[in-house]
N, C-alpha and C positions, 0 to 999 in steps of 0.2 A: 071490643079490639083492644083492650088494658089488658085483658084476663088474655088473651091467644097469643099475646106477645111476654107475657109472663109464665106462661106455660111452656112458649116455644125457649125460652129462655134458661129456664128449670132444665125440661129437657137436653139443652146443649151442654147445660153443667155436669150435668148426669153422665153423658156421654164419654164426655174430653175428661171426666173424673176415672172412669172405668180404662178408657186408652190411656191414663198415664199409668192407671195401677198395673196395666198388663207392662210395660216394661219398665223397669227400674234401670235410669242413667247413671254409670260411674264413671266419672272426667277426671283428667289427671296429666300428669306432663313424667316421661319418664331423661332422668338427666345422667352421667357419669358421677359417681360417687367421687373423685380425684380432682375432673376440671369444674365439675357444675356446668358441664357442655351439655345441652341436650341432645340427645340418641333418637337420629331420625330412623323410623321404618323398623323401630323395636317391635318384637312381637309379644302378643297379647292372647294368655287363654284362659276360657276358664278350666280351673282344673276338672277331669275329669266329663267333660263334655267336648264335642266339637265346635265349639262357639269360642270367637277370638276373632282381635283385630292387629292394628299396626298402628302406630304414632303416625305424625305428619312429619313437616321436614325440622318443625320447631318441636318435634320429641310430644306433640299434645297426641291426646288419645281419647275417646269417646267410646263406650262401651255398652251393652244393655245384657239385662240378667231380667227372670219375670220372676224370678224368687230370691232371697236372703233365709242365710246367710251361705256364700260362696269362698272358694280360694284364687284369687289372680296371680298367675305366672308368668314373671314376664322374663322373657328370653333374650339374650344378643349374644353373638360371635366375638368370645374374648372375654367374655363379663359371666361372674356367676350368676346363677339362675334366682331371682328373689320371687318369692311366695309373700302376697298379702291377703290375710285372711279377713274378711269386711262383713260384718255380723247386722250393722244396718247401714242404711242410707247415710254415705260422708255428707257432713254442712258444707265443704269444702273442697277441691279438687283434691287428689292426690298427688303427693310430691314422690315418684320413686327411683332411689337410687340404686345401680346396679356397680358392685366393684368391680374392675377390671381384673383379670388372674395374669399374671407376670410367668410366663412358659416358654423356659428355656431348653431346646435339645442340640445336640450336636450338630454342626452342620452338615448339609444333606450330602452323603457323597453315593452315587451310583454307575453300580457298575453291574452293567450287560442290561435286563429289562429297566423302565422308569416304574419304581414303586406304583406311579401312578397308575398304570397300566392296567395293572394286579386289582389295583383298586379299583378300578372303571369296571374291567371282569366281573368285581363279586358286585358293584353295584346293581350291573344289567341280571345278572342270575338273581340278587335279590328281589328287583324290579319285575321279572316273569313271574315270582310265584304268587307275591300279593298281587296282582293285577290280573293274574289269573284267577284270586276269589273276587274278584270287586264287579258288580254286574250293573249297579245302579248306584246313581246317589243325587242327593237334593242338595242345592244348598242355596241361603239366602246373600242377595250380591250389591256391592256399592261403588257406581262407576262417577267418576269424575273428568273431565277433559276440558280442558284448558288450552284455548288458543292466542296464541300471541306475536306481533310484529317486533320491530327493532324498539318501538317507543313503549310499549308494554301489555297488559292484556287485553286483548279486542273479542272476548267472549268465554264464556261458562258454560257447560252442560253438567249438569248431573242426572243419575237414575238411581231407582231402587228395584231389586228384580229378583226373581225367583228364578234358579238357574237348575238342570237337569241332564242330566247324563244317563247313556243307555248303551252300553258294550258294543249294541249292535247296529242301532239307530243313532247315535250319537250326540250330537249337543242342540240344545232347545234350550231358548231363554224367552222368559215372560214377562215384561216393564209393568210395575203396578205404579209407579210414580215418578214425573220428572220435574224437574225445575230448571232453570235458564237465569242470563240474565235478559235485560228490560230490550235487546234489541236483537233478541231473537223469539220465536213462536215457537209450542211445542211440536209442532211437525219437522222444525228443521232443528233438533235435539236429537241428535246421533247415540248418544252417551249410550254405551251397554258393554256388557260382560262377554256375549257371546264370540265375538271374535278376539278376546284375550288369550294369547297362549299360554298353553300348560308346556312348562319344559320339561317335563316328563314323558310327555309323550315321543312318539316315533320319528312321526313327522308332523313338521309343524308350521303351517301354514301362514306367511307376513307379505301381504302387499303384492300379492299374486304368485310368490314365492314358496314352493316347498321345500323346505330348509331341512335336513337331517338332522334329527336330535342327538344330544350327546349321551343318551341312554338306549339309541338304537341299536340293535342287534348287528349292524354293519359299524359302528361307530368307533371300534378298538381299529377297523381297518381304514375307514376316511380320517378319523382326528386323531393328530399325534398329542398326548396327554403329558402333561410333565409335574413332580412334584413340588410346588414352589417354597411352601413354609407349611406350618404347623401353626394351629390356634386350640385354645380351649373351651368346651363350652362344659362349665362344671366339671365333674371327674373322666369326661371322654376327651380324645383326642380329635382335631377339626382338621380335616388334609385341606390345604389350599392347593388346589388343582389350576395350570395353565390349559389352556385347549386351543389349540389352529389345525386348520387343515394343512393334510399332507399334501394335498395337491390345489393349489391353488387358483386353479379353475372350477372346484366342488361349489356346490351351494352349501352352502354352510355356515358355521358360526365362529367368532374367536372372542377369546374372555378369561374369566375365570368362574370356577365352581368350587363349592364347600363342600367336604363328603363328610359325614360323623362315623367317626371308627366305630365297631362292632356291628352296626347297623346297617353300615354300606349303604347309607340313605342322602339324597343332595337336602342339603340344609338350603341353600342360595346358589342362586347365578349370578352372573355379572358379565352378559355376553352384548356384542354388538354383533350385525352382520358382515363376512368378509367382503373382500372386495370384488369377487364376481359377481356381488348382485348391486346392478345399474339399470338405471332406468332409460328409455329411448326421450330424445327431446320431445316437447320442449322441456324435459326435467334437467337442470344443471344439477343438480346437486340434491342428493337424498340423505338423510341421516337418520340412523335409529340406535337405542341403548337400553337394553333392558334389565330390568331388575328383578326377580322373583324367588318368594322366601314360600319354604313347604315344613310342613308341620305334621305328623302322625296324631296329635291330642291323645297320647298313650295308649293307642289303638295300631291296628296291624297296617293301616293304608296313609301315604303318604300324599297329603293334599296340597294344591295351590293355596296360602293364604292369601296373598295379595299377587300383583304386580305395577312394576314402574314403570314407566315408556315414556324417553325425550326422545323429542326427532325434530328434524331441520329438515326443508324442501325449499331451495329455489327454482323458481319457473322464469324461463325467458326464451326468445328467438327473435332474430333479426327486425331489433326496434321495439319487443317488447320486453318489458319484464317486470315481474311482477315482486313486491317488497316479501324481505323471505319470512315463511311460515312458520311460525314453531310450538310446536303440539304436545304437550303433557299430557298425561293420562295415567290415575293413580285407579286401580282395583282392590278391589277385598270381597270375599267370599267368607262366610263363615257360618254357623248352624249346620254341621252338614248332616245329613242323612243319611245313611249307607243302607246299599243292598235292599231298599224298601219299592214300593209298586209307582212306576212311570206312568203317569197318564196315557193311553196310547193315544187319545187326539192329539197330544203336542205333535204327532207325526202324521197327523194329515195331513199337513203342509209341508213344502218343501223348505221355506224361509227358515232360516236360524232363531233369528229374533221375531219375535209379535205380541204386538200391545195390548193389552188388557183397556179396552176400551169404557169399560164399566166403571175404571178407577182412577183415568189419566183422561185430565181436561185441560186446556189451559191455562188456565187458574189455581188448578187442583195441585196441592203441595202439603196437603193434610200430613201425609206419611213423615215427612221433614221437620214439621212441628211436633209430632207426638212421639214418634220412634227414635228417635236423635240414630238413626244410624249408622251417621256421617262418618270419613275419617275428616277430624277437624280443619276448617278453612285456615289457610295459613291470613295474618293480618292483610298481606296485597290482596289475597283472593276478594277477603271481604269488603275491603276497601273496591274494588272492581264490582259488587254485586250492588253496591252503595252510588255507585260514579258511572255504571255503564247507564245511559237512557236510549229510549228509542230511537233516536237522529243518527248512534254513534255504530255505521251499518259494516256489518263484511264487507261488502263492498269500496265505501271509506278506506277502510284502513288497509286494503291489498288494491288499491286503484295501480292499473298499470300504469307505468312510465314508458319514457321510451319515443323516437321520433310516430311511431304505429300506434303506441299503448295511451294515447292522447285521445285520437279518435274512437277508443273502446268505452270509453269511459259512459257506462249505463246511467249512469245518477246526473247528468249532465243535462238537462234536460230544456234548459234553457238555452244552451247551446245549440243543443239540435233544433229549436225555434228559428233561432237566429241565421241558424248557416244551412235553411231549409227543407234539414232531413223529416221534419214532420209531414210537410207537404209532398215529399217525395214517398215518402209511407202511405202515404193517404192515397195517392194517385195509383200506386203500385197495387193496391186491393182490389182493382178493376180496372187494370190494364196492364199489359203486357206485351211490350214493343218488342218487334223481329224486326233487325237488321242485321243488313250480309253482303257481299260481294260476290259474284262467281262469273264465270268468263262468258256463260249462257243468257245471262240476265242483267249484267251491269248492277249498279246499285239499290238493292229491294230496300224500301225503306214502308215499315206498313207497323203493325198489331194486333193486337185481341185485347177486343173489349169485351169484358164477363159481371157478369152476376150472380151472387150465391145467397141463397136461399135455404136453409135448414141442410138436408142434403142432394138438393139439386145445381146445379151450374148451368149455364147458359152463357153462351159467348157468340160474338161473329168477329170476323177476320177479315181483312184488307189489309193490301199493298201496293203500289206504285213502283214501277220497276223503271230505271233509266233506258237500258237498252234493249227492250221487250217491250211490244205492245199489249199485253198480258196484263191486267189487273187481276193481281189476285184476290179471290174473296173465299170465302168459308164460314159455315156456321154451326153448331153442337149442341147440343143439351144431353147431359150427363146426370143420372143418378148416382151417388156414392152411400151405400147403407151398411150400417158397420154396426155389429152386433155380438158384444163377447167377443171372442176368436175368431169370428166371420168378417170379412167383408166383401160385397158383392157391387161390382162397376156395370150398369147399363150405360151403352153411349150410344147415341145416334149422331151419325155428321156427315156433312159436305162439305168438300174441299175440290179446289182449280185451283193450279200453281205449279210451279215448276219444282221437281223435287229430287233427289239424288237415286240414281239407277241400282246403286247397290246398298245397304242396311251396313252400317258400319260401327263395331264392337268399341270402338278409341275413339273417335272423334265426330266431331259436328262441324256441322255451315257454319258457327261463326269463326269455330278454329280454322277453318280451312282459306275461308273469307279473309283473318287478318294474316294468312301463311300466302296465301295472292298478292295481297297489298302491299306486303313487306316485300316482293321480288321472289318469293319462290311461286311454286306450284299451286292450283287449283286441285284438289286431292279428288274430288269426285268428280265422276260423270251424271248428267241427268235428262231429264226427261219432263215433260208438260203432260198431267196427269189430273184428268176432271175426276173425282170419284167421291164415291158415298155408299154408305156402309152402315153397321151397326156392330156394336161390341160387345160381348159378354166377360165380366173378369170376375174369377172366384178366387178371394184366396181364404184359407185355413190358415191358422195359428196354432199348432202344437207348442206344448209345453210351454204356454203362454209367462206360466207363475216363474219361470226363471228371470233371475235377478239382472243378469249382464244380455243386452240385446245379441250378442255373436254366439249363444248357447241357445236360442228357439231356431225354430224348425218353420218355415214358412212353409207352406204348399199352395201351388198358384194354377187355375185353369182357366185360358182363355182362349176361344173364340171369336171369329170376326168372319162376319159374311160381306163381301167387297163386290163393287161394281167400277172398272177402273178404265175408264175412257183414254189407251196412251196415242201419244203421238211426238216423234222426233223433236228435236231443238238443236241448232246452229251452236256455233261459238261464235259471240259476237263484240269481243275485246279481250284485247291484251296487257290494259290497262295497269299499273300499279303506280304506287305515293312517288317512287322514287324516278318514275320516267324512265327506267330502263329497256321498255318495250321488247321483253323477252317474248318468243315464239312460246304461245302457250299451245298445246295438244288439241286435235280438233275435236270435237262432243262427238262421238260415234253417233250411230241409228239404231232405234230400237224397234220392236214392231210397233205398228201402227194400228190399233183397233182396240175391239174391246177385249178386257182381261177381266171376266168374273169370277172368284174362286171363294174357297169356303176355306179356311185354316183353325188349326186347332193346336194349342200346344199345355206340355203339364208341366209344371216344375217342382222340385222340392229343393229350398234355399233360395237367397237374394240373389238379386240378379247384381251382375258385378259393376261395380261402379271404376268408369276407366281413370286410368291414373290414379287412380287411389291405393294410401299404401294399407289398405284394410284387403283382407280376401274373405272370401266367403264361399264356405263349400255349396255344390248345388249342380243338381243335373236337371238336364232339359231335352225333351223328344216336342219338337214341332214339326206340324204336315200341312201343308197346302196344296189344296186339289182343283182342276180347275177342268169341268164338263159340256161341253159342246151342247149334249141333249139335254143336260138338267139344268145348268147355268145360264143356257143360250151366251155363252162364250165363244170368241170365236177361235179359240184354241183348246186340247184336253191337254192336261198335264200332270204331274205328282211331285211333290216334291217332300223332299225329308232331310231334317237335320237333329243330329245329336251333338248335345254341348254338355260338356264337363269340367268341374274346377274342383279341386281336392288337395287338403295341404296336409301334411303328415311332419306331424315333430319325430327328428331324428336323435341328435345329440343336445345333451344338456336340459333333458327332460324337466327335472326340477326347478328350471329357471322361469321369472317370468316370462320370459320373452324368447321359449328354447330355439335350438338350431331348428330350421323348417326346409320342406322339400313343397312349394307348389308346382301342381301339374294341373293342364288347361289341356283338353282334349274336344275336338269339332271333327265330325264324318257327315259328309252330306253328298246325297244321290239327287237322280231325277230322272223321270220315265215320259216319255210322249213331246209335246211339242215345246219346251218349255224354251220361253222368252228372253233375251236379255236382262231384262229389267225384273228377273226371277235367278239371276245366275248366285252361283253360290259363292264366297268370297271370301278372304285372308287376310287380313289388313297389313300393311307396309307403316314405314317411318315417313312421318309427315316433317320434312326437314332431318332437323337435331331430332325429334321429339320421338324417342322409343320405349314405349309404354310394354309392360310384360304382354304376352298373347298376341303379339305382330314379328313380322320377320324386323327385326332392328336394321337389319341391313340393306332392305330392298328401300329403296329412297323414291317418297312424291309419290307413290299407286299402291295399289294394290293387287291382289293376283286373283283370279276368278275360272270359274267351269263349271259344268253340269256336274263333276263330281267333285268332292274336295275332301283332304283328310290331312290334318296337322297334328303336331303335337310341338307344345311347350312347357320350359320344366325351369325352373329357377330354385338353386339351394342356398339360402341366407346364414352362413357362418357366423352372422351378426358379428360382435368385438371378438369372436374368440383369439384370430389370428393376431390381432394387436394384442392380446392378453399375453399370449404365449411366447410373443417378442419382447414382451416386457415394457410397450409402449403404451405405459397408463392414460396418457394424457389423449391420444386417440380413441381410447376405450370407455372411458368418460365423457367425452362429448358426443359419444353414440355414432361413431363411424364404425359403420362395417362392411363386412365385405362379402360381393355373391358372384355363383357361377352360373352361368345360364347358358341354355340353347335353343334351338327352334329347326325343327324339321317338318317337311310336307309336301304335297304334290296337287296340285288340282289339274283336271284334263276334261276334254270336251269327249260324247258318246260322237261316231261317226255321224248319226242323224244330225247331231245338233252341226257339228262342222258345217256340213253342207250346206246348210242355211245359215249362217252366220261366220263367213270363211274372215270377216275381218278383226274376229276376237280370238286372244292365244291365250293358251294355259300354259304353266310351267312346263321347258323340254324334259325335265326330269327333276329328281326329289332335292328339294330346298334344304339345306344342311349350314348350320351357324353354331358357332359357340362363343361365347363371350367370358370376361372378368367386368366385376363393377365396384365401384366406392361409393358407401352412401352415406348420407350426414354432411354433404358438402354442404355449407355455409346454415347448417341446420336442414335443408329444406328439399335438397336436392342428390341428385344419384347421376355420375358419369360413367357409361358403358362402354366397353371397349370391344367391340367384333369383330371377329373372323370368320368369313364364308370359306365354308369345305367345298363345295360343289363346283365354285369357281373361285379363282383367287379376287382376295379385296379384301380391304382391312378398314373399318368404318369407327366412329367414334359418336359418340349421344348423348343427350341428356334427360333424365326425366325426375319423376317425384324421388324424393329420399324412401326406401323402405323403413318405415319406424315398426311395425307390427308383422 
């Protein structure tokens, strides 16, 4: 046993000696030769190679080499480049002094075109030439992310990686090592260079915005460039050029760029996104600042040396305020290998970042220990590493405040237990209450008791009604089988209850009950249904590897076999909580008998969510058929319905949220003896609730028919109108302007009219248009609607359109 330990220890010594031998660390500090002040982000490179680094905010640097001697070049704009020849590894950290260059020129007098425009044209032309010769590159990267609040550092993430770029396939990154403070796990470490911008690119993606770069071919038409001052870098002039957008609505940057004369290459940028780059609620404030340096390492190509990002974000809305989140990131790329072979396997996956699981584990930070590839930590960051323990969670650091925020504290388990939340959570694991109030049954008090085991769910339902002798009851058993991209739901069920006669896309019985109890109208009509059926629901998820859920496409096939014994019910009550005794409309009769049918639907895309600020593209075709001879039904009919939702990006497409046109279409028809409980319908508004996809000026009821056609549209100009008017305070709050319209018609065939004369369709095509102001109190929108086919002006309220 002792021999084994000695052997292992000897092997470890040899291994570590070999690792150290592969990498020689050169450390030091870069300072101003006159003031002795440290120079942050000084550019350090090994002469004749693509290897380099930068100093930290305290002027300290660390650089590795595999062999000596080498010559280090220290560069800083406004200073003379200093070269240090190193033959053997220094015993002490180097102190490198850079001499400032005093450079005076005559005042800049501009007549005609600003010289900055000529300079930038040359930069763009030069870039075209050398970029056309750049096909691939590979580099080593180090990234550090520091998260802070108002009181100090909350967490630190670090990563070591290899980055790859291909002129056709784009950027990829392989994470080789991670390190983080003790309050985070490796899986929570998202440090990486994958999404670090290269400000030499034409288009730069930042937080969902596609921002035109300052070297884009259209930059001269988009940006206003102005030569502000001259500086020197050795014997060459450096032009400092200010950048601002010509159009304040453009998705652009503003700030300063520094261009090297003769080479017409960008040495560094100091840019921030312009005012048009804003986020919707609950983001109240979003600030970002970027600094980046470039170096050609004596070659033809200009590569990013680093990027330094400073930012802050403030989130809050209606009683919820999260402490300011302060974000700092520094990334450094070095040891470039140009126009080599990039492995094809990197592009077998869509993600830009992949973790090398063989090299990275939660406890492994050997690369940090042995390669010394980091930009040195500051004193504050070193203290954070030693002082932050596992109890200092991110949740605690950014605990929500405010009247509502107190109830969102996920860490306060004792409070949950004391207030009974734990008990409620446990109950809802097995029981779902069903409470409502309608004019045909009065109060309904019941629920569903269910049990889940693996992929199976068994449920029983029951409910007591105050104004009806019917005791609601039902049961079901379902199997939900999920496998990779597929999901198959099989369900067998029985239900005996009073149910709505039409199916609404916007409202449910809970919403209608609340409206009715508060002196509004009962939105639905009802009938008694004793039904049993079997349902198959197959879902296939296309491009599941997409990072964003909204980019995925879901294909859904659903089939149902239903045996429905129907009968009419009558109105039982007009009661409301305020005792107004309003005269509610009578509940119309339906077909009394057996309606047995088979239905099938196919859908591409997700189901729309009522009142949701989100929009999902989809198209759905539904068919239901009932045959006397085949299904032993009392009626024979066929019902067809086509539904489609689609979003088109119209204006300002580079923004995170461009202007959009949302369109909703529906068209339905039927043949045969279709009963009222199978009519097509279009929603109206429920009191003042005016959701998209309904006739907003049609109050408290739906319209129906054996045939139906409708189109609803809504164009969201977002904050642009307020930006044009110079009302930035409204724009920053996310207040937006929308215009909308709805057009449609329902009608009955002559045969249906004869059988069901009490039902009425629209006499003519229904037309309405309107204007909305969205973002009121962060959550709501106010709709003003004008009906066109008849006189009428209406108002309404809905959920704000954030996205």
